[in-house]
C-alpha positions as CSV (number, residue, x, y, z in Angstrom):
1,M,0.0,0.0,0.2
2,S,2.6,2.6,0.8
3,A,4.7,2.0,-2.4
4,S,1.3,2.3,-4.3
5,L,0.4,5.5,-2.5
6,L,3.8,7.0,-3.2
7,A,3.3,6.2,-6.9
8,T,-0.1,7.7,-6.9
9,V,1.2,10.8,-5.2
10,G,4.2,11.1,-7.4
11,A,2.1,10.7,-10.6
12,T,-0.5,13.0,-9.5
13,L,2.0,15.8,-8.6
14,Y,4.3,15.5,-11.4
15,G,2.3,13.6,-14.1
16,E,2.3,10.1,-15.5
17,G,5.4,8.3,-16.7
18,E,8.7,7.7,-15.2
19,H,9.9,11.3,-14.9
20,W,8.0,12.0,-11.7
21,I,10.3,9.6,-9.9
22,G,13.4,11.8,-10.3
23,R,11.4,15.1,-9.6
24,L,9.9,13.8,-6.5
25,A,13.3,12.4,-5.3
26,E,14.9,15.7,-5.7
27,D,12.1,17.5,-3.8
28,L,12.4,15.1,-1.0
29,G,16.1,15.4,-1.0
30,V,16.8,11.7,-1.6
31,N,18.7,9.8,-4.2
32,E,16.7,8.4,-7.1
33,R,17.8,4.9,-6.2
34,T,16.2,5.2,-2.7
35,M,13.0,6.3,-4.3
36,R,12.9,3.3,-6.6
37,R,13.8,1.0,-3.5
38,W,10.7,2.5,-1.7
39,L,8.6,1.9,-4.9
40,A,9.8,-1.6,-5.2
41,S,9.0,-2.2,-1.5
42,E,12.8,-3.1,-1.0
43,S,13.0,-0.5,1.7
44,A,10.5,1.1,4.3
45,I,9.4,4.5,3.5
46,P,10.4,6.7,6.4
47,A,7.7,8.6,8.3
48,R,9.2,11.9,7.6
49,V,8.6,11.3,3.8
50,W,4.9,11.2,4.3
51,D,5.1,14.6,6.2
52,D,7.3,16.1,3.4
53,L,4.7,14.8,0.9
54,V,2.0,16.5,2.7
55,D,4.0,19.8,2.6
56,I,4.7,19.3,-1.2
57,A,1.1,18.6,-2.0
58,I,0.0,21.6,0.0
59,G,2.6,23.8,-1.8
60,R,1.4,22.5,-5.3
61,A,-2.4,23.1,-4.3
62,R,-1.5,26.6,-3.4
63,E,0.3,27.2,-6.6
64,I,-2.8,25.8,-8.6
65,A,-5.1,27.9,-6.6
66,D,-3.2,31.1,-7.4
67,L,-3.6,30.3,-11.1
68,V,-7.3,30.5,-11.0
69,P,-7.7,34.2,-10.7
70,K,-5.1,34.6,-13.4
71,I,-6.9,32.3,-15.7
72,D,-10.2,34.0,-15.0
73,Q,-8.5,37.4,-15.8
74,A,-7.0,36.1,-19.0
75,K,-10.4,35.0,-20.4
76,S,-11.8,38.4,-19.5
77,G,-9.3,40.1,-21.8
């Protein structure tokens, strides 16, 4: 479940395909090989990673929310 959730979070935040693994690893401050071990369930995902994922997701949500008024303004002229 944890590896599956990590993959879902990564793909949701950074898009489908393999490129999200490197981007998420960088944002978490870990090596891409570490990320791949977590995804393969070869290593446990540390609790701090889940906390970091919450922070990253909240940051992305704020970025997206900030775009809404800009999009509305663009369609108005």
